[in-house]
C-alpha positions in Angstrom: 46.4 36.9 94.4 45.6 34.9 97.5 43.7 37.9 99.1 41.8 38.6 95.9 40.8 34.9 95.6 39.7 34.8 99.3 37.6 38.0 98.9 35.9 36.6 95.8 35.2 33.3 97.5 33.8 35.1 100.6 31.5 37.2 98.5 30.2 34.2 96.6 29.5 32.3 99.8 27.7 35.4 101.2 25.6 35.8 98.1 24.6 32.1 98.3 23.6 32.5 101.9 21.0 35.2 101.1 17.5 33.6 100.7 16.0 34.2 97.3 12.3 35.2 97.1 10.0 32.6 95.6 8.2 33.6 92.5 5.5 31.6 90.7 6.8 29.7 87.7 4.2 31.2 85.4 1.7 33.9 85.7 -1.9 32.7 85.3 -3.4 33.4 81.9 -6.5 35.5 81.7 -9.5 33.3 80.9 -12.4 35.0 79.1 -15.6 34.6 81.2 -18.6 32.7 79.7 -21.3 35.0 78.5 -24.7 34.5 80.3 -27.9 33.9 78.2 -29.7 36.8 79.8 -27.9 40.0 80.9 -28.8 42.1 83.8 -27.0 44.9 85.6 -25.1 42.7 88.1 -24.0 40.4 85.2 -22.8 43.4 83.2 -20.8 44.7 86.1 -19.2 41.3 86.8 -18.3 41.0 83.1 -16.7 44.4 83.1 -14.6 43.6 86.2 -13.5 40.2 85.0 -12.8 40.8 81.3 -11.4 44.4 81.2 -7.9 44.6 79.9 -7.5 48.0 81.5 -8.2 46.5 84.9 -5.8 43.6 84.2 -3.1 46.1 83.5 -3.8 47.9 86.8 -3.7 44.5 88.6 -0.3 43.8 87.1 0.8 47.2 88.4 0.0 45.9 91.9 2.1 42.8 91.3 5.0 45.0 90.2 4.6 47.2 93.3 4.7 44.1 95.5 7.9 43.0 93.7 9.4 46.5 94.4 8.6 45.9 98.1 10.8 42.8 98.0 13.7 44.6 96.5 13.2 47.6 98.9 13.8 45.2 101.8 16.9 43.7 100.3 20.3 44.7 101.5 22.6 46.4 98.9 25.1 44.1 97.3 28.9 44.6 97.8 30.8 45.6 94.7 34.1 44.4 93.4 36.1 46.4 91.0 39.2 45.2 89.2 41.2 47.4 86.9 44.4 47.1 84.9 46.3 49.9 83.4 49.4 50.1 81.2 51.2 53.4 80.8 51.5 54.8 77.3 54.8 54.3 75.5 55.8 51.3 77.7 57.2 53.4 80.5 57.2 52.0 84.0 54.4 52.5 86.4 54.8 54.2 89.8 55.7 50.8 91.2 58.5 50.0 88.6 56.4 47.6 86.6 55.0 47.5 83.1 51.3 47.0 84.2 49.4 48.1 87.2 46.3 46.2 88.6 43.8 47.9 91.0 41.3 45.9 93.0 38.7 47.3 95.4 35.8 45.9 97.4 33.0 48.1 98.5 30.5 47.3 101.2 27.6 49.8 101.2 26.3 50.9 104.6 22.8 52.2 104.9 22.1 55.2 107.0 20.0 54.5 110.1 16.4 54.1 109.1 17.1 54.2 105.4 16.0 50.6 104.7 12.9 51.0 106.8 12.0 54.2 104.9 12.4 52.4 101.6 10.2 49.6 102.8 7.5 52.1 104.0 7.7 53.9 100.7 7.2 50.6 98.8 4.3 49.7 101.1 2.6 53.1 100.3 3.3 52.5 96.6 1.4 49.1 96.9 -1.5 50.9 98.6 -1.6 53.5 95.9 -1.6 50.8 93.2 -4.4 48.9 94.9 -6.4 52.2 95.2 -5.9 52.8 91.4 -7.4 49.3 90.8 -10.4 50.1 92.9 -10.8 53.5 91.2 -10.5 51.8 87.8 -13.1 49.2 88.9 -15.5 51.9 90.0 -15.0 54.0 86.8 -15.5 50.9 84.6 -18.6 49.9 86.6 -20.0 53.4 86.1 -19.3 53.3 82.3 -20.8 49.8 82.0 -23.9 50.8 84.1 -24.5 53.9 81.9 -24.1 51.9 78.7 -26.4 49.2 80.1 -29.1 51.8 81.0 -28.7 53.4 77.6 -29.2 50.0 75.9 -32.3 49.4 78.1 -33.7 52.8 77.1 -33.2 52.0 73.4 -34.8 48.6 73.8 -37.8 50.2 75.5 -38.1 52.7 72.7 -37.9 49.9 70.1 -40.6 48.0 72.0 -42.8 51.1 72.1 -42.3 51.7 68.4 -43.0 48.1 67.6 -46.1 48.2 69.7 -47.2 51.4 67.9 -46.6 49.9 64.5 -48.7 46.8 65.4 -51.6 49.0 66.7 -51.5 51.1 63.5 -51.6 47.8 61.5 -54.6 46.6 63.5 -56.4 50.0 63.0 -56.0 49.7 59.2 
């Protein structure tokens, strides 16, 4: 019992000595951008980048990848296992008792370079997530630009038809 208590106490002290990463208390809430009075192509692209839920999800994936980077650099925790067994029928255990208690403590050891490889993989995952954000921004900008040009073409057609109708009215 004294050895078991000492091991538990030592593990608790070791766990308290490990610095915990600081995380913000609350994630900032997305604020809808104010709509401008007149819309031009740069304004459309800015609105698409700021207000897109699809891009917000991609940005959150970058945050998740950064959190994985923190956990990749952490050392593995030791494990404690305590078990108690009682033979069926009340027969004695191999130590001439009615109950048998097993206690084990495991301290995982990383292979040489394993932690560094995990950190490098996490860094590459962050880079990939950031690249997905940039690709998403570019795709969204393309879609917004195509839609904006299509709207401009329709407006030009409406203006041309309106002008034609006015000319026909004046000719009558």
